C-alpha positions in Angstrom: -21.5 1.0 -1.4 -22.2 2.2 2.4 -21.2 0.4 5.7 -24.4 -0.2 5.7 -25.1 -2.2 3.0 -21.9 -4.2 2.6 -23.1 -5.9 5.9 -25.3 -7.7 4.0 -23.6 -8.3 1.0 -23.3 -11.5 0.8 -19.9 -10.8 -1.7 -18.5 -9.1 1.2 -19.6 -11.5 4.2 -18.1 -14.5 2.0 -14.6 -12.4 1.4 -14.6 -11.9 5.8 -15.2 -14.9 6.8 -12.9 -16.8 4.2 -10.2 -14.3 3.8 -8.0 -16.4 1.4 -10.5 -18.1 -1.2 -12.8 -14.7 -1.2 -13.3 -11.7 -3.1 -15.0 -8.3 -3.3 -14.3 -6.1 -5.8 -14.8 -2.8 -4.0 -11.5 -4.2 -2.5 -7.6 -5.7 -2.8 -7.9 -9.3 -1.9 -6.7 -10.3 1.6 -4.2 -13.1 -0.6 -2.9 -10.2 -2.6 -2.0 -8.0 0.5 -0.2 -10.1 1.5 1.5 -11.2 -1.4 2.4 -7.2 -2.1 3.4 -6.9 1.7 6.3 -9.9 1.9 7.0 -8.7 -0.9 8.2 -5.1 0.1 9.2 -6.8 3.8 11.5 -9.6 1.1 13.0 -6.4 -0.8 13.9 -4.9 2.0 15.8 -7.5 4.3 17.6 -8.9 0.5 18.1 -5.0 -0.2 19.9 -4.6 3.0 22.8 -6.0 4.6 21.9 -4.5 8.5 19.8 -2.4 10.1 15.8 -2.8 10.9 13.2 -1.4 9.3 10.3 0.3 11.1 7.0 -1.4 8.9 3.3 0.9 9.8 0.6 0.3 8.4 -3.3 -0.7 9.3 -4.0 -3.9 11.3 -5.0 -6.4 8.2 -1.6 -5.6 6.0 0.5 -6.3 8.7 -1.6 -9.2 10.3 -1.2 -10.8 6.4 2.4 -10.2 7.3 2.7 -11.7 10.6 0.7 -15.3 9.5 3.5 -15.3 6.1 6.6 -15.6 9.3 4.1 -17.4 11.6 3.2 -19.8 8.8 0.0 -19.4 9.7 -2.9 -20.1 7.1 -4.3 -17.0 6.0 -8.3 -17.3 6.3 -7.0 -17.3 10.5 -4.5 -14.1 9.7 -7.8 -12.1 12.5 -7.5 -15.0 14.5 -4.9 -11.8 15.9 -5.8 -8.2 17.3 -3.5 -5.7 16.6 -3.7 -2.9 18.9 -3.9 0.5 17.1 0.0 1.9 18.3 1.1 -0.9 18.8 4.3 -2.8 18.6 5.6 -6.2 17.4 8.7 -6.7 15.9 10.3 -10.0 14.1 13.9 -11.1 12.8 14.7 -12.8 9.9 17.2 -15.9 10.7 18.6 -17.9 7.6 16.4 -20.4 7.3 13.3 -18.9 9.0 11.8 -15.7 10.7 11.0 -15.1 14.8 8.3 -13.2 16.0 10.4 -11.5 18.9 7.7 -8.9 20.1 4.1 -9.2 19.1 1.2 -6.1 20.5 3.3 -4.5 23.0 2.1 -1.5 23.6 4.2 -0.3 27.2 6.9 2.3 26.7 9.7 0.4 25.2 13.2 0.6 26.2 14.7 0.0 22.7 18.5 -0.4 23.8 18.6 -2.9 24.8 17.7 -6.3 23.0 13.8 -6.9 22.6 
């Protein structure tokens, strides 16, 4: 389906406007994306006793992880923008996730605490 046709497709519009419940057969659902991404992140954390991980992806999958971390409803995951080549940092504490840095694009000194 072309991008032009997709924009007028009512099923796609529902998928885009209510991502937590919308479904389009041409795409993985946002719920499925979040589940896949968060399972992957949880497995990384579970399988390592220390260390940092860099996740590189398109904005929507990363936004679903951040929505999970922030306990934000999935229908709201497009309320924040993730710029190309930006850095966001989350940290797992025993009982919660902490968003340490969001959408940073300036030069970084990664030798200090973020």
